[in-house]
N, C-alpha and C positions, 0 to 999 in steps of 0.2 A: 463398898455398900453391899450388904446382904440382901438377898431377895428370895421370894417364895415362888418364883415363876415356874420352875419345873414341876414343883408339887401341885400347884394350881392347874397347870396344863395337864398333867397326868390324871388328876381327879376328874377332869372332863373328858378324858379319853382321846385327847388331841395329840397328834404327832407334832414334832417341831415344824415339819413342812406345812401342816394345816394351820398352825398358829402363824407362821410367817406369811401365809397367804391372806389370812384375816387382817394382818397388820400392814401388809404392803411392803414387807421387807424381806431380805434374803434369809434362808434357813441358818446361814452362818451368823447373822446378826442375832437370831434367837439363841443360838448356842453360846455365843459370846456373852450375852446378857445373863443366861442361866448360870454360866460358870463364873460370873462376876468379873470377867475380863473387860467388859464394856458397860459403861453407865449410859442408859438411853437419854436422848434429848428430852426436854420437857414435853414437846408435842408427842413424841412416841410414848412417853410414860403415860400421858393422858389417854392415848389410844389403847394401851394395854389395860388401863383401868376400865375403859369402856367395854372392851372385848370380854373382860371377866366380870363385868357388872360389879365393880368393886371400887375402892379408892387407891390412890397411888400409895398411901401409907400402909395399906393392907398387903401390898406386893413388895415394897422396898423398905428396908430398915437401915438406918445409918450405922 
């Protein structure tokens, strides 16, 4: 699954650490999602969408 997470995070000027704290996950989790090595659970995908005031579909592409 492709995602725009890194691009969206950088547009907001957030570090991976800042995003991980907003989501309540480890920095390694954010890195793994950004690199496409890990697909988030549905609850985490919804938290990502909420943090970015976006939709899951805006962040993740099949």
